[in-house]
Every structure is written in structure tokens, then in C-alpha cells.
C-alpha positions in Angstrom: 112.1 122.4 324.8 111.3 118.9 323.5 107.9 117.2 323.0 106.1 120.3 322.2 102.5 119.7 320.9 101.6 120.6 317.4 98.7 122.6 318.7 98.2 124.1 322.1 94.5 123.2 322.0 93.5 119.7 321.0 89.7 119.9 321.5 87.1 122.1 322.9 83.6 121.6 324.2 80.8 124.2 324.4 78.1 123.0 326.8 74.5 123.7 325.8 71.4 123.8 328.0 69.3 123.4 324.8 71.4 121.2 322.5 69.3 121.8 319.3 69.1 125.6 319.9 72.8 125.8 320.4 73.5 123.8 317.2 71.2 126.2 315.3 72.9 129.2 316.9 76.4 128.2 315.8 75.4 127.0 312.3 73.5 130.2 311.7 76.3 132.4 313.2 79.2 130.8 311.3 77.3 129.6 308.2 78.6 126.0 308.6 77.0 122.6 309.1 78.0 120.9 312.4 78.7 117.2 312.2 76.4 115.2 314.5 77.6 112.1 316.2 77.4 110.1 319.5 80.3 109.3 321.8 80.0 106.2 323.9 77.2 103.6 324.2 74.2 102.8 326.3 73.8 105.0 329.4 77.2 106.6 328.7 76.1 107.7 325.2 76.5 111.5 324.6 75.5 113.3 321.5 77.7 116.0 320.1 77.8 118.3 317.1 81.4 118.9 315.9 82.6 122.0 314.1 83.8 121.2 310.6 87.6 121.3 309.9 90.0 120.8 307.1 92.5 118.0 307.4 93.1 115.2 309.9 95.6 117.2 312.0 93.3 120.3 312.4 91.9 121.1 315.8 88.1 121.1 316.3 85.6 120.8 319.1 81.9 120.4 319.6 78.6 121.6 321.1 77.7 119.1 323.8 74.6 118.8 326.1 75.2 120.5 329.4 74.6 117.4 331.5 78.0 117.4 333.3 79.5 120.8 332.5 77.3 123.9 332.7 77.6 126.9 330.5 79.5 129.8 332.1 80.0 133.5 331.5 83.6 133.4 332.7 86.7 131.3 332.4 88.6 130.2 329.3 87.7 132.0 326.1 88.0 130.1 322.9 88.0 131.6 319.4 86.2 130.0 316.5 87.4 130.4 312.9 84.9 132.7 311.1 85.0 133.3 307.4 82.5 136.2 307.5 82.9 138.1 310.9 80.7 141.0 309.7 77.9 138.7 308.7 78.2 136.7 311.9 78.0 139.9 314.0 74.9 141.0 312.0 73.2 137.6 312.8 74.1 137.2 316.5 71.1 139.0 318.0 68.6 137.2 315.8 70.1 133.9 316.8 69.6 134.6 320.5 73.1 135.7 321.3 74.7 139.1 322.1 77.7 141.1 321.0 80.2 141.5 323.9 83.2 142.9 322.1 82.9 144.5 318.7 85.1 143.6 315.7 88.7 144.5 316.5 91.6 144.5 314.1 94.7 142.6 315.1 98.2 143.8 314.3 99.7 143.1 310.9 97.9 140.4 308.8 96.5 138.5 311.8 92.9 139.4 311.0 90.0 140.5 313.1 88.4 139.3 316.3 85.1 139.8 318.2 83.4 138.2 321.2 79.8 137.2 321.3 77.7 135.5 324.0 76.0 132.3 322.7 72.3 131.5 323.4 73.4 130.2 326.9 75.4 133.4 327.6 78.8 131.7 327.2 81.3 134.1 325.7 82.8 132.8 322.4 85.5 134.5 320.4 85.3 134.8 316.6 88.5 135.1 314.5 88.7 136.0 310.8 92.0 135.9 309.1 
């Protein structure tokens, strides 16, 4: 095949009914600082909080207000990079989330995964290599 993309995913958006609460949830869960910015201008301006990444070619995404797209408990499941999956799973309840799938080892040296519900109930995968 030709013209294959470098990454299958180029961006993701996690809609949040309470934007500030969701930012706090993910910052507390992953132990990272989300990067705040605004996309567009005037009536089309939309704030977002982007997950940090290393390098220009790395894939990232953001927490966005749920103005147009609502949080959902089904559909596509994304996995976020997590440097301390055990610590994140210990913090999830206190941040208003819930554990959906416990830490599960992947084959070989692929790491571990788990699935949590964020503070809006949206399932989010965690992946630690």
C-alpha cells in the first residue's frame, strides 16, 4: 500500500460537561499539566486543554467543552500514555472516576493497560509501556 499515514490516529478529543473538572481529573490521574489554548476567534472560539507530548510528530489530543459533542459511555476507546498506571488507578476514585477494567498485562514487552471512566463517565484506556 502507498500513502500510509505515520500514525493511525492524528488527534483525539475528550468532551467534558465540566471543562475545569475534567482538566483536573486528567492532570491528577496522569500526573501531567495539560496545555490550555483557544481554537478559533469570536463566537467560534473554543477552549481546549491539550495533553503534553514529546516531539512535533507525536500524536496528542485534548479535553474540550461538550458544547457540540457529548460524553458517551460507548463507542471508540482511546488509550492515553500513562507513566504510572498503578498510581493512576489508585487516584481514579478520588478524582471522580471509576475503574472499569483492572490493570492487565499485554504480551511480550508491550506493557500494561487498564480502562477507567472519567468524571463524565466516558471510558478512557490507560497504557504504560
